[in-house]
Residue, then its C-alpha position, 0 to 999 in steps of 0.5 A: m824236375v821230377t822224374v817218374t820211375p816206371t814200376t813193373v807189375a808182376p803178371t797175375t796168374a789166372p785161377p785154375s778152371p773148375r774143370r782143371r780143379q776136378g782133375g780126373r774125377p769124371v773119369l774115376r766116376l765113369l770107371i766106377l759106374v762101368a765096374i758096377v754095371a759089369v758086376v750087375l750084368y755079369p750073372l745075366i750075361w753068363m746065364v744067356g751064354t750058358s743057355l747056348k752051351s751044350q750039356e758037356e760044355i756047361v760042365n767044362n767051360v765056365g766062360l761067358l761065351p760058348e765055344r759052340f752055339s747050341p740054340g737047341n736048348y730053347t726048343a728042348g726046354w719048351s717041350n721038355f715036359d708033358v705040358s708045353f712051357g707056354r702053359f706055364f707062361l700063361n699061368s704066370t701071366m694070368v696070376s700076375l694080371f689078376t694080382v695087379v687088379g686085386n691089389g690096385l682095387s683093394c689097396l686103393l679103397a683101403a688107403y682112401a679110408f685111412a687117408r680121407l675118412r674119419f672113424r674110430l681107432r683109425g690110427m690104431w688100425f693103421a698102426v696094426m696094418i703097418g705092423t704086418l710089414l714086420l711079419p715074414q711071409h713064411v710065418l703067414i703061409v702056414p695059417q693061410y694054408i690051413l684056412f684055405r684047405t679048410l675052406g676046400l680051396v686048395g687043389g680045387e677046380w680053380p687052384y689059383l684062388p688061394l693066391l688071388i683071394p688075399q690080393f682082393l682083401a688089401t693084404e699088401a700093407f706096403f701098397v696101402f701105405l704107399m697110396v696113403q702117403f700119396m693121398r695125404g698130398v692131395p689138397r683137402e680143399l678139393d674134397e670140401a669143394a666136392r661136398i659143397d656140390g653134393a658129393g658124398p664119400f664115394g663121389i669124392f673117391r670116384h671123381i677126385i681121388l681116383p683120377l689123381s691116384r694114377p701115379a700110385l696105381v701105376t707103381t702098385a701095378i708094376f711092383s705087383f706084377i714083378w713080385t708075383w711073376n717072381d714069386f716061388f714059395r707061395q705058388l709052390v705051396f698052393l699048386s700041386q698039379l703040373e698043368d697048374y704050375t707057374v714059371p718059377v715052379a716049373l723051372t725047378l722041374f729041370i733039376d732032378s735029384t734022381s736022374q740027369s738034370a737038364v741044365g741047358p734047357m733050364f737056363a734057356m727057359s730062365v732067359l725067356s722068363l725074364l723077358p716079360v718082366f723086363l719089357f713090363f718094366v721098360a714100358f712103364q719105367r717113366m711112370l714108375v719113377e713118377g709114382i715113387n717121386t709123388s708117393g711120399i717115399k722119396g728121401 
């Protein structure tokens, strides 16, 4: 008679779940993100808090929040000069919008020529255009000032011409490069089909390239608006009359080395100057990301 002895099977332990293996990684990532956001937002929160402090508290209290709210800084800053601060906002808005239109039109046409048309020394001129990105703005401002002063455009009836004329001549090489990279992704079969239908270079540009270039145009418009709104150096050089100043130049008027500086109103107007850029960015944020992802500058 054969006897069968039972065998005992050792219990198997289940492998650790992916969540358990990760341990505290999600928490650590969250803490790192919170720390980064705190560092980024601290100057903004401090500026908003300082705009609500009195002149004495600005000197004595370096904390984020004011001990006693002083909203009068906003009214004082708005009417601190002979010209209302609203005039400076109007000037900045006008210069920024004209810059957006100029960069959009001129850079799109220049990019179409580099990306789609064939002409002699096209590669060399494109390399020269890219090479202008290496030139600092401070190097170019001197010959530009001499040129526009010789033409009588500095301090003329419309003092913003020296700021706007270059934007209508495709001088922003970054935007030209961005649009060229985008157009290179558009299939050339569409051009060939349009030529078969009798379209010339302008017809191809109008009916094919222009409608498809909307993401690149939106990206150009957003960056043009933000950079022009925050531009200080060029506007300081070409604008000399108080009523022609833009917001970045007008903010420096609150700091006077010969008298008492109005720090509270300066911070109040600085907070207001951020609102147009913030709202413009929030309104077109989705289009900005889409334009960057489809313009050949990712990865």
